[in-house]
N, C-alpha and C positions, 0 to 999 in steps of 0.2 A: 139708230140704237141696234143692239147686236150683243148677243152671247158670245164669251170667249172662253174656248176650251184647252187648257194643258192636258195631254194625256202622255203620262211616263216619258217626259222629255228628259233628254241626255244630252251635255255637250263636252266632246274630248277635245282636248288640245295635244299636239305632239309637243314634247321638249326632247328634242334628242332622240335617244332610244327609249325614253319614257313617255308615259302619257299621263296628263293631267284631266283629271273628271272635274270639270267647273260646275256643272250642274248635272245632279244623279237622280234622275229618275222621280221627276217633278209631275205632279197632278193636280190641277187646281180648275174649277168649273166658276167662273165669275158669270155672275145674272146680268140681264139687260139692265142697263141704267146704273150699276154697282160702281162704286169707288172702291178698289180692292188697293191696299198699300202692301207691297213688299218690303220688307226690311229687315235687317241683318248688320253684323260687321263686316267692315271691307274684306273684300275677298270671298263673300261667303257664295257668290255666284247670282245675285240680285240683278246687276246691268246687264250680265251676259243672257239672263233669261230675258230681260225685255229686248234687247237686241234680237235674241230669237223671234220673239213675236213681230219685230219691225221688220223681219226679214232681212237685217244687217249681218247675221250669223246664220250659217246653215246649222241644221238638226243632226246630231250623231243618230240619235233613236227617238222614237216617240212621234207624237203628231201633235199639231196646233190646229184649231179650227175656229173659224166664224161662223156663228149659225149654224153650225154641223158640215160646214163645208170646208176640207183639209186645205191648207194652204201652204203647205210644208214649201212645195215648188212655185208658189206664187212670186212674183218679182215683188221687191219692197215697195214700187210705185204704184202696183195695182192692188195693194191688200186692203185700200179704204181706211188707211188707219194714218193719224197725225201724231208727230214725235216733237217733245219739248226737251230740248238739252241743258245740261247744267251749265253749258258756255254760251246761253242764248245763241250764238251761231247765226247773228244778222249780217247780212252786206254792208261793208261800212261805207260803200261808194251810193249808196241807194238810199231813199228817203223812207220814213217808216210807213208810208202808203206803198210803196215800192215793193218795201221786204215783207209786207201782208200779202200783196195780191200776187208776190212771185210763185208761190204753190199753185194758184188757181190756172197762172197763165201756162204753167208747166203741165197742167193734169186735166184739164176741162178744154172746151170749146168755147166758154162763154165770152160775149162781148165787153168791150171795156167799161161800158155804163153799168152792165149787171155787176161786174167784179167790182169796180167802184162802190157801188151800191152796197156790196156785202161789206166792202172793206170799212166803209163809213159806220155801218149800224153795228159791226163790232168793236169798232173805234169808241162809238158811244158807251156799250156795254162794259166796257175798259176803261171807259173815262179817261181817253187818250186822244180824242178826238181834233183837240187843240195841237198835237204832235205831228199830225202826219204829214208834213211839209220838211220836218226836219230829218237829221242822219241819226245814226247811233252814238256817233261822237258825242252829240249836244245832249246826250240823256243822261237821268242817273241808272244806276244800278236796278233799280225798282221799276224804273218806266221801261228800260230794254227788257226787263222778264216781261212787262205786260205787252208789248210788241211780239216777241216769240210765242206767248199764249195765243195774240190775236191772229198771227199768221196759222197756228195750228186751229183754231175756231173756224176761220173763213171757210176751209176745205170742208165743213160740215162733215167730219170722218163717223165712220162708225164705231170706232174704237181711238180714245186718246191713249197715248203713252208718254210719262212725265218719267224723266229720269234726273232726280236730285233737283229741280228746278230752282230751289230755292236756297242753295248750299252758297252761294256767292253774296248773299244779302246780310247785312248787318241784323242782331239778333230783333231789335222792334221791328225793322222793316220786314224779318222773317214771319213774325209773329201776325203781323198785320196781314200779309201777303196769304199766309194760311187761310183767315178766315175770308178772304177774298177767293182762293182756289173753290173752298168749298160753296159759297154762296153761287159762283159760277157753274159748279159741276150741277149742283140743284136746279139752277134755271136751265141748263142745256141738256141735262137727263142724259150725258151721255156715259157708255160704258168707259171706266177709266183706272188705268193700272199706274200706280204712282210709286217709284222707288226712292227711297230713304235710309241712311242708316241711322237718322235721328228719331228715336223711341216716341219723343213728344210729336213730331209730326205724324206718327203712326198711329197713336192713341187717340190724337185728336180730330184727324182729318178721315180715316178710313170707315166705310160700314163692317168692313173686315179687314184683318192683316194676317199675311201668309209671313211665317218668320222663316230664314233660311240658316243655315250655318254648314259651313265645309259642303256646300252645294247642295245639301240635304234637306228637305223640307221638314220642319220642327211641329209645327201646327198653323193651321188655319181656322181662324176665329174671331168674332166680334171683340173689338179693343179689352173689352171688361171680362170677357170669357178667359183672353188670355192672360189678363193679370188677376184674375180670381180663380181660375182654373186652370192653370199651367200644365200643360201634358209631361214637361220634364225638367229635368235642373237647369239646361241652357235657358228655357224660354222663362223659368221663374227669375233666373238671374238676370236675363237681358232686359227684360221689360220691368221699369219702376224705377224711379231715381228719388232718393239713395236706393241700391238695390236691396234686395230680399239678403235677410242675415240667414247665414248657412253655418249649421254646428254637425259635424259627424258624431254621432250616437250610435250606443248598441242598446237594444232590447233587451233587459234582464228582469223577467218575471213580470210584471205588471209596471216597470220603471224604464223610462229611457236614462241613459248615464251618458253624458256627455264625455265624450273622448279626451283625455289630458286634464280630466277634472275630478274632482268629488262631488259634483253637481249631478243630481237624479231629477228627473221630470216625469211625475206619474201620469199614466194613459190611461182613460176609460176604456172599459172593455168594448164598447162599440168601434171605437177606432182600432184597436189591437186587432179586431176581427178581419179588419181591411187591409191589413199587412200581409198578407197571403204568406204567414210564415216566416217572412224576413226579420231578420234581427241586426242587420248591417244596415244602418238606415243614416238619412240625412234630415235633419230636424229645421224647419226653414219658417220665418215669421217677417212680415212686413215691419220695415221701422214705425210707421205711422200705427200699427197694432200693438208695440211694445209701451206698456203702461207705466213710466215713471212716477213710483210713490216714497214718500218719505220714509216708508220702513216697509219690510216684507211682511205682508198679509196672510198668504197660505202657501201650499206647497208649489206651486207655479210662480213665485215671487224668489228672487234673489239678490242678496246685498252685492252692490255696484260702486265703483268710484267714476264719477264724470272725468273723463280726461280733457274732453275739447267739448266747447258749446259755439255754434255757429249760428248767432241770430241772423234771420232771414226777413224779420218784419214781420208777417204774418206766424212764423213758425220759429222755432229752433231747433236745429239738426243737432243732435248729441252725440258723440262717441263716448262709451264708457267701457270699463272692464271688471270683470266678475271677480268679486272679492277672493282671493288664494289660487287665482290661476292669472295665464297671459291671454285668456280668451276676452274677445272685445264684440261689443254689440252696437248698432246703429239703432236711436231711437228720433221719434219727432213729437216735439210737446208743442202747446200753443205758445204764440209767439209772446203773449202778454204774462206769460209764467215765467217767474225768475229762477232759473237755475244755475247753480254756482259751479264751476270746472274746480277740481280737487275737492269736492264734497262726497258723502257718501248717501249716498239712497237705495233704492230698491227698482228692479227690472221686473216688471211681471209680464207673462207671456200666455195670454188668455189660453186655454184650449181651444175655444172656438176658433182661434184666426190661424193655428199653427198649420204647416203642410209637411208631409211627410214622403221621402224620397227613397228608392234603393239606392242603395250607395255605387253598386257595380255596375248598373245599367242605366241609372239616371231616373228611370222610371216614375212617375208621380204615383204615389200607392194610395194617399190622401191628401183633399186638399181642403181650405178652411169651410166653415158654413156659410151658406150664403141664405139671406131670408127669404128673396124674391128671385129663384131660381129663372122663373120664365122671363122676367125683366133683363136679366144677364144675357141671355142666349138672344136675344133680338139684335138684328140687324138695322142698319139706319136708310136702307134703300128705301 
């Protein structure tokens, strides 16, 4: 086990006469035994960051350290790191046993009996012991993924790196493997960095998540903190499905006026005091916090017409339009509640659930209220 530190790490690529900054001044401290998920859209720099940690890409600026020892110039094979790739990268002509043993043969002086014992124990842990004499072409995608994990586990590394290892699996198998990976990481207690573009994987698997966009680190926090306390508009919009509703608004006196409408949203004095004098704002509210009522009951409820109802079984996803405007809002209601498309209702946006952002910078000025702040900030290490 080990700590892993990235300090002001930058990666630049030459593109003809131009220069592309793929990773821009990223600093993260990953605790011993922690499961950190790097998440963000395609091209945000997460895989490049992982490859720099692995030694597969050089670092343009900054430092990477394992247990306070800088490894910038340490060759990949000497970094005591094991990596699991998206493509599994199994040798087709080798059996499962030979694939899992290969890394040990190349990096250690262990005898065959010791290596075979390690392979068999790992195969039992992964429940693939009956597959040891098969070749990759005889295995399903999920079985191949387990073999790739096993090849990394037998090396007993200080750090695990995983680059979208579940993306080639179907949805049901991927959900099962998420649980398996969490169980394995808890059992092995190895520092792990996991890359994904799937926010569900990030939210369910990580002790903390690091969110990247355009090569820049946007926020590092527990999944619940990122969800309920997003640092900026990007994090608020990226985390959560369906995405947070956003409405451009201007503060006029003690009310927010939603742009392009005659709708106004009263703001209490304590929230107005958090806005630091900014008046050009973005109002955010998550779909599950929108209350769909039969009629408006207070100043935070507005008449809407439901356009689309998506039944999901346990819940219904709604798309509705504010009356007298073209402004739409997503809402989630209980699956047992009957909501009819083309009917009029009211959408209530509780003041306790809203977020407010500076429109020009995207910076969060106010986040929703949380009853148990301490639990929100806890990590799961």
